[in-house]
C-alpha positions in Angstrom: 3.7 15.2 -13.8 1.5 14.1 -10.9 0.0 10.7 -11.8 -1.6 9.6 -8.6 -3.6 10.6 -5.5 -3.7 8.8 -2.2 -6.7 9.7 0.1 -6.6 8.7 3.7 -9.7 7.9 5.8 -8.5 7.4 9.4 -11.6 5.9 10.9 -11.8 2.3 12.2 -14.5 0.4 14.1 -11.7 -1.9 15.4 -8.0 -1.3 15.8 -5.8 -4.2 14.7 -3.0 -5.2 17.0 -0.3 -4.8 14.4 -1.4 -1.5 12.7 0.6 1.7 13.0 -1.2 3.7 10.3 -2.8 6.9 11.4 -6.2 5.9 12.7 -8.9 6.5 15.3 -12.0 4.7 16.6 -14.9 5.7 14.4 -17.4 6.2 17.3 -18.0 9.9 18.4 -15.5 11.3 15.8 -16.3 14.4 13.6 -16.5 12.3 10.4 -18.7 14.7 8.5 -16.5 17.7 9.3 -13.3 15.7 8.4 -14.7 14.9 5.0 -15.5 18.6 4.4 -12.0 19.7 5.4 -10.6 17.0 3.2 -12.6 18.4 0.3 -11.0 21.8 0.9 -7.6 20.2 1.0 -8.2 18.5 -2.3 -9.3 21.7 -4.0 -6.4 23.8 -2.6 -3.9 21.1 -3.4 -5.0 20.9 -7.1 -5.0 24.7 -7.4 -1.4 24.8 -6.1 -0.1 21.7 -7.9 -2.2 21.3 -11.0 -2.0 18.1 -13.1 -3.6 17.3 -16.5 -4.8 13.8 -15.8 -4.5 11.4 -12.9 -3.8 7.7 -13.7 -4.7 6.3 -10.3 -6.7 7.2 -7.1 -6.3 5.1 -4.0 -8.5 5.5 -0.9 -7.0 3.9 2.1 -7.0 4.0 5.9 -8.0 3.3 8.5 -11.1 1.7 7.0 -12.7 3.7 4.2 -15.7 1.4 4.1 -16.5 2.0 7.8 -18.2 5.3 6.5 -21.9 5.1 6.4 -23.9 5.4 3.1 -24.3 9.2 3.3 -20.7 9.8 4.2 -19.4 7.4 1.5 -21.6 9.2 -1.0 -20.2 12.6 0.1 -16.6 11.3 -0.2 -17.2 9.9 -3.7 -18.8 13.1 -4.9 -15.9 15.1 -3.4 -13.4 13.1 -5.2 -15.3 13.3 -8.5 -15.7 17.1 -8.1 -12.0 17.7 -7.5 -10.3 15.0 -9.7 -11.0 14.0 -13.2 -12.4 10.5 -12.7 -12.3 9.1 -16.2 -13.3 5.5 -17.1 -9.6 4.4 -17.7 -8.4 5.5 -14.3 -7.4 2.9 -11.7 -9.6 3.8 -8.8 -9.1 1.7 -5.7 -10.9 1.5 -2.3 -9.5 -0.5 0.6 -12.2 -2.6 2.2 -12.6 -4.6 5.4 -14.5 -7.9 4.8 -17.8 -7.7 6.6 -18.1 -3.9 6.4 -19.3 -3.9 2.8 -23.0 -4.3 2.1 -24.2 -4.8 -1.4 -25.6 -1.3 -1.2 -22.2 0.2 -0.4 -20.6 -1.8 -3.1 -23.1 -0.5 -5.7 -22.5 3.0 -4.4 -18.7 2.7 -4.9 -19.2 1.2 -8.4 -21.6 4.1 -9.4 -19.0 6.6 -8.0 -16.4 5.3 -10.5 -14.4 2.9 -8.2 -13.2 0.0 -10.3 -10.8 -1.8 -8.0 -11.1 -3.2 -4.4 -8.4 -4.2 -2.0 -9.6 -6.4 0.8 -7.6 -6.6 4.0 -8.0 -10.3 4.6 -4.6 -11.1 6.3 -5.5 -14.8 7.1 -8.2 -17.4 6.6 -7.6 -18.9 10.1 -10.3 -17.6 12.3 -8.3 -18.1 15.5 -5.4 -16.1 14.0 -7.8 -13.4 12.8 -9.1 -13.0 16.4 -5.6 -13.0 17.8 -4.4 -10.2 15.6 -7.4 -8.0 16.3 -9.3 -8.4 13.1 -13.1 -8.1 13.3 -14.0 -10.3 10.3 -13.9 -14.1 9.9 -13.3 -16.4 7.0 -17.0 -16.6 6.0 -17.1 -12.8 5.8 -14.5 -12.8 3.1 -16.4 -15.1 0.8 -19.6 -13.2 1.3 -18.0 -9.8 0.6 -16.2 -11.0 -2.5 -19.5 -12.6 -3.7 -21.2 -9.3 -3.2 -18.4 -7.4 -4.9 -18.7 -9.6 -8.0 -22.4 -9.1 -8.0 -21.9 -5.4 -7.9 -19.7 -5.7 -11.0 -16.2 -5.5 -9.7 -13.7 -7.5 -11.8 -10.5 -6.2 -10.3 -10.1 -7.4 -6.7 -7.0 -7.7 -4.6 -6.5 -9.6 -1.4 -3.9 -8.7 1.3 -2.3 -11.4 3.4 0.1 -11.3 6.3 2.5 -14.1 7.2 4.9 -14.7 10.1 2.0 -14.1 12.5 2.2 -15.1 16.2 2.4 -18.9 16.5 1.7 -19.3 12.8 3.2 -22.3 11.1 4.3 -22.8 7.5 1.4 -25.3 7.1 -1.1 -22.8 8.3 0.2 -20.2 5.8 0.0 -22.9 3.1 -3.7 -23.4 4.0 -4.4 -19.7 3.9 -2.8 -19.5 0.4 -4.9 -22.6 -0.7 -8.1 -20.8 0.4 -7.0 -17.5 -1.2 -6.4 -19.2 -4.6 -9.9 -20.8 -4.4 -11.3 -17.2 -4.7 -9.6 -16.6 -8.1 -8.6 -13.0 -7.3 -6.9 -10.8 -9.9 -4.2 -9.7 -7.5 -2.6 -10.8 -4.2 -0.3 -8.9 -1.8 1.5 -10.8 1.0 3.7 -9.1 3.6 5.6 -10.5 6.5 4.5 -9.1 9.9 6.5 -6.1 11.0 6.2 -5.1 14.7 5.9 -1.3 14.8 6.1 0.9 17.9 2.9 2.1 19.5 1.0 -1.1 18.6 -0.5 -3.8 20.8 1.9 -6.3 19.3 4.9 -4.0 20.2 3.8 -3.8 23.8 3.3 -7.6 24.0 6.7 -8.2 22.4 8.4 -5.9 24.9 6.9 -8.0 27.7 8.1 -11.3 26.0 4.5 -12.3 25.3 4.5 -12.4 21.5 5.6 -15.9 20.2 6.6 -15.2 16.7 7.9 -17.7 14.1 11.7 -18.0 13.7 13.6 -16.3 10.9 13.9 -19.7 9.2 10.2 -20.3 9.4 9.5 -16.8 8.0 11.9 -17.5 5.1 10.2 -20.8 4.5 6.8 -19.0 4.3 8.2 -16.6 1.7 9.6 -19.4 -0.3 6.2 -21.2 -0.2 4.6 -17.9 -1.3 6.8 -17.5 -4.3 6.4 -21.1 -5.4 2.6 -21.2 -4.9 2.0 -17.9 -6.7 4.0 -19.1 -9.7 2.3 -22.4 -9.7 -1.2 -20.8 -9.8 -0.3 -18.4 -12.6 0.3 -15.1 -10.7 3.5 -13.4 -11.7 5.5 -11.5 -9.1 6.0 -7.9 -10.2 7.2 -6.6 -6.8 8.7 -8.3 -3.7 5.3 -8.7 -2.0 2.9 -8.4 -4.9 1.5 -10.8 -7.5 -1.0 -10.4 -10.3 -2.6 -11.9 -13.3 -1.3 -10.3 -16.5 -2.6 -6.8 -16.8 -3.8 -6.5 -13.1 -0.7 -5.1 -11.5 -1.4 -2.2 -9.1 -0.6 1.0 -11.2 -1.0 3.1 -8.0 1.7 1.2 -6.1 4.0 1.3 -9.2 3.8 5.1 -8.9 5.6 4.8 -5.5 8.1 2.2 -6.7 8.9 4.2 -9.8 9.6 7.2 -7.5 7.0 9.4 -9.3 5.0 12.3 -7.9 1.7 11.9 -6.1 -0.8 13.8 -4.0 -1.3 12.8 -0.3 -4.7 13.9 0.9 -6.1 13.5 4.5 -4.8 13.3 8.1 -1.4 11.7 8.3 -1.1 11.3 4.5 2.2 11.9 2.7 2.6 13.5 -0.7 5.4 14.0 -3.2 5.1 17.0 -5.5 7.6 19.2 -7.3 10.6 17.5 -5.6 9.2 18.0 -2.1 7.9 15.4 0.3 5.1 16.6 2.5 3.6 15.0 5.6 0.1 16.0 6.9 -0.8 16.4 10.5 -2.2 13.2 11.9 -4.5 14.2 14.8 -7.8 15.3 13.4 -8.0 18.5 15.3 -4.5 19.6 14.2 -5.3 18.5 10.6 -8.5 20.6 10.5 -7.1 23.6 12.4 -4.1 23.8 10.0 -6.4 23.8 6.9 -8.6 26.5 8.6 -5.5 28.7 9.2 -3.4 28.1 6.1 -5.5 26.1 3.6 -3.1 23.2 3.9 -2.5 20.5 6.6 1.3 20.2 6.3 3.2 19.2 9.4 6.5 19.1 7.6 8.0 19.6 4.1 11.3 18.2 2.9 13.1 19.2 -0.3 14.5 16.0 -1.6 18.2 16.4 -2.6 19.6 14.8 -5.7 21.5 12.2 -3.6 18.3 11.3 -1.8 16.4 11.0 -5.1 19.0 8.6 -6.4 18.9 6.5 -3.2 15.1 6.4 -3.5 15.3 5.5 -7.2 17.3 2.4 -6.2 15.7 1.1 -3.0 12.2 1.7 -4.3 12.8 0.5 -7.8 14.6 -2.6 -6.8 11.4 -3.8 -5.1 10.1 -4.4 -8.6 10.9 -7.8 -10.2 11.9 -5.9 -13.3 14.3 -3.8 -11.3 15.7 -0.4 -12.2 16.2 0.7 -15.8 19.7 1.9 -16.4 18.7 4.1 -19.4 15.8 5.7 -17.5 18.1 6.4 -14.5 20.6 8.1 -16.8 17.9 10.2 -18.4 16.5 11.1 -15.0 19.7 12.1 -13.3 22.1 12.8 -16.2 24.5 10.3 -14.8 25.7 6.8 -15.5 24.2 4.4 -12.8 27.0 1.8 -13.3 29.6 4.5 -12.6 28.2 6.6 -9.7 26.8 3.4 -8.0 29.5 1.1 -9.1 30.5 0.0 -5.5 27.1 -1.2 -4.1 26.1 -2.7 -7.5 29.3 -4.7 -8.0 29.4 -5.8 -4.3 25.8 -7.1 -4.4 26.3 -8.8 -7.8 29.3 -10.6 -6.3 27.2 -11.7 -3.4 24.6 -13.1 -5.8 21.9 -10.6 -4.6 21.8 -8.4 -7.8 22.1 -9.1 -11.5 22.1 -7.2 -14.7 19.4 -8.3 -17.2 19.6 -6.2 -20.3 18.8 -2.6 -19.4 17.8 -3.5 -15.8 19.6 -4.0 -12.5 17.4 -6.3 -10.4 17.3 -8.6 -7.4 18.1 -12.2 -7.9 15.9 -14.8 -6.3 18.3 -14.9 -3.4 18.3 -11.1 -3.3 14.5 -11.1 -2.8 15.0 -12.9 0.5 17.6 -10.3 1.6 16.1 -7.2 0.0 16.6 -4.9 3.0 20.3 -5.7 3.0 20.6 -4.7 -0.6 18.5 -1.6 -0.2 20.7 -0.5 2.7 23.8 -0.7 0.5 22.5 2.3 -1.5 21.9 4.6 1.5 24.7 7.2 1.5 26.4 5.5 -1.4 27.1 8.8 -3.2 
């Protein structure tokens, strides 16, 4: 059963130096036409892959809140028209601090949106400028104040650490400011330098002074300790929440469940097939005009690949991977067919068995990628 829908809005008013997501500058783009084609994609996708009831919708980007009032209204109406937006659904919009007027926030709330995810990244204005962010610290406070005024009581803040020249002390200051906001949810990721980004080009020229591996590890250790101290439980390697405010949408990915991927550059997973949409807007729209769908590629996931994904996605969760659920899903004993990598990583102190679950130890959380890699090609 398909539980979730991801909807991609690729437009940005500014391009961040670290971002490798599918995006284009907003100015002079065919935004209205794109939204109309996306409406067609939604309708055709649901007709082809029907589902009874979605549990989550996530609108990301790009910067969805860069749309103007009229465009935002059209998008919200399109989503409501195609999907069953019921009160108990988790319906998230990504937002850039500073883009969100009180009017836009009220429009989102009226359209059924009940969760916001703010891309804050840091509370250090110098660092924000350096990484290409357009907002500043004061914009975050103002946007969240407006969001509360509009009635939002489920808000997440995204942070990035291991930024250029960032110190452990600076990251501690950012966390201290973040906790003062009293959010329901926090995500914190270490900076990853991706090809075709400004940071990648700078690094290639030796002009990107990044923290050392030891400093990055110290920042993650500070993150874990501070989140626990402030009452946020870690339910995934990079995600922390008050009880009951875990991201249901992201759990769809980590539980390796099916989901729709709508929009240019989006990825979906339905009926055992992973599909990637064309990224360039013209190719995306031309493909829908010709075939009704924007697929660039389709990959039938083999049983071996599904098992690999079950492990390296599921182990991101603090709870880990359920042994009994695995056996029901694959009609195989996890501790038998994956005996090698499981026992090896238990001996290293990176994995442990806790009741029905195989999960990362605290040490394993620091070396997660090493553990995940052990399950690739293990069968």
